N, C-alpha and C positions, 0 to 999 in steps of 0.2 A: 840653584837660587841661593843667595846669601841668607843665612839665618837671621831672624829678627832679633835685635839686641834689647834686653830688658835690664834696666838699672833697678836693683833691689836694695832698698835702704831700710835697715832695721838693726837695732842694737842687740837683739837676741841672736847670738851666733848660731845656736842649734837650730832655731827657726829658719835662719837664712840658709843654712846647709840643706835642711829638709826641703824647703821651697825650691832652692836651686836645683837639687837632684830631680824633683818632680818636673820642673819646667824644662830642664835640659832633656829629660826623657820625652817631652812633648815637642822637642825640636828647636828650642830657643837658646840663645847664648845669654848667659847671666853675668852681669857686672855687679859684684857685691859692694856695699858701703855700709859702715857701722855707726855713723853719726850724721847729724844734719849737715855739718860743714863739709864733710867728705862727700856726702851725697850731692850737694850743690856743685862742688868742684868737679866731680866725675860727670855730672849731667852736662856741665858746660864744656868739658873736654871731650867726652865720648859721644855726645849727642845721640842718646839711645832712641829706639823706636817707641819705647814706653817706659814709664817709671812706676814702680810699686813703692809707696812711701808710707812708713810708719808715722804716727803723729808725735808720740812721746819719745823724743830722741835726745841724746846728749849734744851739747854745743849749740844746736839750733833746732827748734821743733819743726815738725813736718809742715805745719801751716805756713811758717815763714819761708821754708824752702820752696813750697808750692807757689806762694805769692811771688817770690823773687823770679821764678822761672816763667810763670804765666803772664807777668807784666813786662816781660822782656821780649821784644819782637823776634829775636833770634830763636827763642826756645818755646814760645807760647803754643805752638802746634803739637808739641809732644804730649800725648795723653798721660795723665797722672791718675793712678788709682790709689786712694788713701787706704791704708791697711792698718787697722787699729782695734784694740780691745775696747775702745770707747764707743759704746753703742747708742748713746743718747741722740735723740733727734737734733739737739743743739750742736753736737759734734759734727754730725753729717751736714747740717746747714752751714756751719763754719767752713767745712771742707768745700762746699759749693761756692761760698763767698770768695775764697782765696783762689778759685779756679779749678778745683779737682774735677776730673771727668767721671770718676766712679768712686765707690766706697765699699770695701769688704771688711766685715767685722770678724775679729778673732774671738774664739777659735773659729776656724773656717773649714769649709769643705774644699779640698783640692780641686775637685771638678768645677765648683763654682768659680774659683779663681781662674782656671784655664778658660772657662766659658767667657768670663768678663774680659780677659786678655784678647780672646778671639773676636769679641765684639769690636775692639779697636783696631786690631792688626789683621783681622781676617783669618781664614783657615788656609793652611798650605795645601 
């Protein structure tokens, strides 16, 4: 069976590498992107099974990336998990307003992230 593909968009390279290693060990293929514009372009080109998206990104914030994908017929079914240090209720409700399917607050428990991914992609 083909590996599920996850687009991971975050400007913290060390965090991307750590999460990438963890998720690859769980059997996922990871496509990294380091700013909002690159994330949007890779989402449209690669059409991943799921997107993990930081909010505070260079070039374009995660809310805008999420909104652009969720309001496009071609991409709206891709689950998006917002992944941010912004833990206020208002941040999470803005995430919901732009179409995010889930929200993980940094710092995070790797197990919680894998569990959230499995909610959307199922377990292998």
